[in-house]
C-alpha positions as CSV (number, residue, x, y, z in Angstrom):
1,M,0.0,0.0,0.0
2,K,2.8,2.3,1.0
3,K,4.6,1.5,-2.2
4,N,1.6,2.4,-4.3
5,F,1.2,5.7,-2.5
6,L,4.9,6.6,-3.2
7,C,4.5,5.7,-6.8
8,F,1.3,7.9,-7.0
9,L,3.1,10.8,-5.3
10,A,6.1,10.6,-7.7
11,I,3.8,10.5,-10.8
12,S,1.9,13.5,-9.4
13,M,5.0,15.5,-8.9
14,I,6.3,14.7,-12.4
15,L,2.9,15.7,-13.9
16,A,2.9,18.9,-11.8
17,A,6.4,19.8,-13.0
18,C,5.5,19.1,-16.6
19,G,2.4,21.3,-16.2
20,H,4.5,24.2,-14.8
21,S,7.0,23.7,-17.6
22,Y,4.3,23.8,-20.2
23,E,2.7,27.0,-18.7
24,E,6.1,28.6,-18.5
25,K,6.8,27.7,-22.0
26,R,3.5,29.2,-23.2
27,R,4.3,32.4,-21.2
28,L,7.7,32.6,-22.8
29,T,6.2,32.0,-26.3
30,R,3.7,34.7,-25.8
31,A,6.4,37.1,-24.6
32,E,8.6,36.3,-27.5
33,R,5.7,36.8,-29.9
34,A,4.9,40.2,-28.3
35,E,8.6,41.2,-28.6
36,Q,8.6,40.2,-32.2
37,R,5.5,42.2,-32.9
38,R,7.1,45.2,-31.1
39,Q,10.3,44.9,-33.1
40,D,8.4,44.5,-36.4
41,S,6.3,47.6,-35.6
42,L,9.5,49.6,-35.2
43,A,11.2,48.3,-38.4
44,L,11.0,49.9,-41.8
45,K,9.2,47.5,-44.1
46,V,9.8,47.8,-47.8
47,A,8.1,45.8,-50.6
48,V,10.3,44.5,-53.3
49,L,10.0,42.5,-56.6
50,P,12.4,39.9,-58.1
51,T,13.8,42.5,-60.6
52,L,17.1,44.3,-61.1
53,D,15.8,47.7,-60.2
54,C,15.6,46.4,-56.6
55,L,19.3,45.3,-56.6
56,P,20.6,48.3,-54.6
57,I,18.1,47.4,-51.9
58,F,19.0,43.7,-52.0
59,V,22.8,44.6,-51.9
60,A,22.4,47.0,-48.9
61,S,20.5,44.3,-47.0
62,E,22.8,41.3,-47.9
63,R,26.0,43.3,-47.2
64,G,24.8,44.6,-43.8
65,W,24.8,48.2,-44.8
66,F,21.4,48.8,-43.2
67,D,22.7,47.2,-40.0
68,S,25.8,49.4,-40.0
69,L,23.6,52.4,-39.9
70,K,21.6,50.9,-37.0
71,I,18.3,50.8,-38.9
72,D,16.1,47.7,-39.0
73,V,14.9,47.2,-42.6
74,R,12.6,44.3,-43.3
75,L,12.2,43.4,-47.0
76,R,8.8,42.1,-48.0
77,P,9.3,40.2,-51.3
78,F,6.3,39.9,-53.7
79,K,6.0,38.4,-57.1
80,A,3.4,40.7,-58.6
81,Q,2.9,44.5,-58.6
82,M,-0.7,44.3,-57.6
83,D,0.4,42.6,-54.3
84,V,2.9,45.4,-53.7
85,D,0.0,47.9,-54.2
86,T,-2.1,46.1,-51.7
87,A,0.7,46.2,-49.1
88,L,1.5,49.8,-49.6
89,V,-2.1,51.0,-49.6
90,G,-3.0,48.9,-46.6
91,G,0.1,50.1,-44.7
92,S,1.7,46.8,-44.0
93,V,4.8,48.3,-45.7
94,Q,5.9,51.9,-45.6
95,G,7.7,51.8,-48.9
96,A,8.0,49.9,-52.2
97,A,9.8,49.6,-55.5
98,T,7.1,50.3,-58.1
99,D,6.5,52.3,-61.2
100,L,5.1,55.8,-61.8
101,V,1.8,54.6,-63.4
102,R,0.9,52.4,-60.4
103,A,2.2,55.0,-57.9
104,E,0.2,57.9,-59.5
105,R,-2.9,55.6,-59.6
106,M,-2.5,54.9,-55.9
107,Q,-2.3,58.6,-55.2
108,K,-5.4,59.3,-57.3
109,K,-7.2,56.7,-55.2
110,G,-6.2,58.3,-51.9
111,T,-2.8,57.0,-50.8
112,P,-0.3,60.0,-51.0
113,L,3.2,58.9,-51.8
114,H,6.7,60.5,-51.6
115,Y,9.1,59.6,-54.4
116,A,12.4,58.9,-52.7
117,T,14.2,58.1,-56.0
118,A,13.8,57.1,-59.6
119,T,15.2,53.7,-60.4
120,N,16.8,52.2,-63.5
121,A,13.8,49.9,-64.1
122,M,13.8,48.9,-67.8
123,W,11.2,47.0,-69.6
124,Q,11.4,45.1,-72.9
125,L,8.6,43.8,-75.1
126,I,9.8,40.3,-76.0
127,A,8.3,38.3,-78.8
128,N,8.2,34.5,-78.7
129,R,10.5,33.3,-81.5
130,T,7.9,30.8,-82.5
131,A,5.4,33.6,-83.2
132,R,7.6,34.9,-86.0
133,V,7.1,38.5,-84.9
134,K,9.9,40.9,-85.7
135,E,8.3,44.3,-85.1
136,P,5.2,45.7,-83.2
137,R,3.1,46.0,-86.3
138,Q,3.0,42.2,-86.6
139,L,1.3,41.8,-83.2
140,G,-2.2,41.8,-84.7
141,D,-4.2,38.9,-83.3
142,K,-1.4,38.1,-80.9
143,M,-1.5,37.9,-77.1
144,V,0.8,40.3,-75.0
145,A,1.3,39.6,-71.3
146,M,1.3,42.7,-69.2
147,T,-0.2,44.2,-66.0
148,R,-3.3,46.5,-66.2
149,F,-2.8,50.1,-65.0
150,S,1.0,49.7,-64.8
151,A,4.0,50.8,-66.8
152,T,3.6,47.8,-69.0
153,D,0.1,48.8,-69.9
154,L,1.2,52.3,-70.8
155,L,4.2,50.9,-72.7
156,T,2.0,48.7,-74.8
157,D,0.3,51.8,-76.1
158,K,3.7,53.4,-76.7
159,A,5.0,50.4,-78.6
160,L,1.9,50.5,-80.8
161,E,1.8,54.2,-81.2
162,G,1.4,55.1,-84.9
163,V,1.5,51.4,-85.8
164,K,-1.1,49.8,-87.9
165,T,-1.7,46.1,-87.1
166,S,-3.8,43.7,-89.1
167,A,-6.0,42.8,-86.2
168,T,-6.6,43.5,-82.4
169,V,-3.7,43.1,-80.1
170,Y,-4.9,41.1,-77.1
171,R,-3.6,42.3,-73.7
172,V,-3.5,39.4,-71.2
173,Q,-3.0,40.2,-67.5
174,I,-0.1,38.1,-66.1
175,N,1.2,39.9,-63.0
176,D,4.0,37.6,-62.0
177,V,7.2,38.3,-64.0
178,A,8.6,34.8,-63.3
179,L,5.4,33.3,-64.5
180,R,5.6,35.3,-67.7
181,L,9.1,34.0,-68.3
182,Q,7.9,30.5,-67.7
183,M,5.0,31.0,-70.1
184,L,7.6,32.1,-72.7
185,R,9.6,28.9,-72.1
186,N,6.5,26.9,-72.6
187,N,5.4,28.8,-75.7
188,E,2.1,29.8,-74.0
189,M,2.4,33.5,-74.9
190,D,3.1,35.4,-78.2
191,A,4.8,38.4,-76.6
192,L,5.3,39.8,-73.1
193,W,6.8,42.6,-71.1
194,L,9.9,41.7,-69.1
195,P,12.2,43.7,-66.8
196,E,15.8,42.8,-66.2
197,P,17.2,40.2,-65.5
198,Q,14.2,38.2,-66.9
199,A,14.6,40.0,-70.3
200,T,18.2,38.9,-70.6
201,A,17.1,35.3,-69.8
202,A,14.5,35.6,-72.6
203,R,17.1,36.9,-75.1
204,Q,19.4,34.1,-74.2
205,M,16.7,31.7,-75.4
206,K,16.8,33.5,-78.7
207,H,13.5,35.4,-78.3
208,V,13.2,38.8,-79.9
209,A,13.2,42.2,-78.3
210,L,10.6,44.4,-80.2
211,W,10.7,47.5,-78.0
212,Q,12.8,48.8,-75.1
213,T,12.3,51.6,-72.7
214,E,16.0,52.4,-72.6
215,K,16.1,53.0,-76.4
216,N,13.0,55.2,-76.2
217,D,14.0,57.3,-73.3
218,V,11.2,56.3,-70.9
219,R,12.0,55.9,-67.2
220,L,9.1,54.9,-65.1
221,G,10.7,53.0,-62.1
222,V,10.5,54.6,-58.7
223,V,11.0,53.8,-55.0
224,A,8.1,55.4,-53.1
225,F,7.2,55.8,-49.4
226,R,3.8,56.6,-47.9
227,E,3.5,60.3,-47.0
228,K,2.0,59.2,-43.7
229,A,5.3,57.4,-42.9
230,M,7.3,60.5,-43.9
231,K,5.5,62.5,-41.3
232,D,6.5,60.2,-38.4
233,K,9.8,61.4,-37.1
234,R,10.9,57.9,-36.1
235,I,10.0,56.3,-39.4
236,R,11.5,59.3,-41.3
237,A,14.8,58.7,-39.6
238,Q,14.6,55.1,-40.7
239,I,13.9,56.2,-44.3
240,D,16.8,58.6,-44.3
241,G,19.1,55.8,-43.2
242,F,17.6,53.5,-45.8
243,M,18.4,56.0,-48.5
244,K,22.0,56.5,-47.3
245,A,22.6,52.7,-47.5
246,Y,20.8,52.6,-50.9
247,N,23.1,55.3,-52.2
248,V,26.2,53.4,-51.0
249,A,24.9,50.3,-52.8
250,C,24.3,52.3,-56.0
251,D,27.9,53.7,-55.8
252,S,29.3,50.2,-55.3
253,L,27.3,48.8,-58.2
254,N,28.3,51.6,-60.5
255,Q,31.9,51.3,-59.6
256,R,32.2,47.5,-59.5
257,G,29.4,46.4,-61.8
258,V,26.8,43.7,-61.1
259,S,29.1,40.7,-61.3
260,P,30.5,40.9,-57.8
261,Y,26.9,40.7,-56.6
262,A,25.9,37.7,-58.8
263,D,25.0,35.8,-55.6
264,V,22.5,38.5,-54.6
265,V,20.9,38.6,-58.1
266,E,20.6,34.8,-58.2
267,K,19.1,34.7,-54.7
268,Y,16.5,37.4,-55.2
269,C,15.7,37.3,-58.9
270,G,15.8,33.6,-59.5
271,V,18.2,33.5,-62.5
272,G,21.4,31.7,-63.0
273,K,25.0,32.8,-63.3
274,K,25.0,32.8,-67.1
275,V,22.1,35.3,-67.1
276,V,24.0,37.6,-64.6
277,E,27.1,37.5,-66.8
278,A,25.1,38.5,-69.8
279,L,23.3,41.5,-68.2
280,P,23.7,44.8,-70.1
281,K,25.8,47.4,-68.3
282,Q,23.7,50.0,-66.5
283,K,23.8,52.9,-64.1
284,F,22.0,52.7,-60.8
285,L,20.4,56.1,-59.9
286,K,21.1,57.4,-56.3
287,S,18.5,59.7,-54.7
288,T,17.4,61.1,-58.0
289,A,13.9,62.5,-58.3
290,P,11.8,61.1,-61.2
291,R,11.9,63.2,-64.3
292,E,8.9,65.5,-64.6
293,N,8.2,64.4,-68.2
294,D,8.0,60.7,-67.0
295,V,5.6,61.7,-64.1
296,E,3.5,63.7,-66.6
297,L,3.5,60.8,-69.0
298,A,2.0,58.5,-66.4
299,R,-0.6,61.1,-65.3
300,K,-1.8,61.9,-68.8
301,W,-2.1,58.2,-69.6
302,L,-4.1,57.5,-66.5
303,G,-6.3,60.5,-67.3
304,K,-7.3,59.2,-70.8
């Protein structure tokens, strides 16, 4: 009897200890979650896309230049511009890499933005080599992948400006640039708009570039922050630090080229080393306001 009692007592003590341990663990987990939420609320959150215009942001993050300035920057990667818009309008991020068409549209709909810098975002209209299209006038009755109310929508108009096609050009909304590239590989689309480095990947597959923003002097890329964030002194200090690190990254990229950061391009943009090696030389803009004619182009197009 005594032996049974001692066994019962030992089991009860073990269970009690386990219970205390479980409750303590729950308390610690709750505390950790609360601390994570607190730190996240203090961090500067920036939406990015898997495109080369975001490379200065990626480099500054990967090389620890945000940390060296004692600012906590959290990158929020998205695959589609529409998701970036949702995050920026909803306030789950304070800033984003976007284009002037989408940014001006967000402002018209009630989300004031501050343009921190123009970017070197470049778009190319790539025709599938199997479509046998060599110039924009041959796009009649063809499908073109783009995003509505974005730079690529405006650029489709630009590419077809003054061009007479034999039939309607069908605009197909494909928001994910990686998906567009995959559709090109699978011969599921006649033509599509691609930024770098995806455009270089397409050219390496012998697809044809019909129209390029760089050759037509159109610059629509921008890094934008919510005006509401700019009015908060704490967040404004974070944004100022962000731009300092961004400029350091631009200087490094302009001096050394993209090759030393091939690992960063591969990690964030999902392309291989051969694509990185074939990228065209380009200049990364540091703290440069968008050109007024580009802003006006976006505004006029949206006002049509």
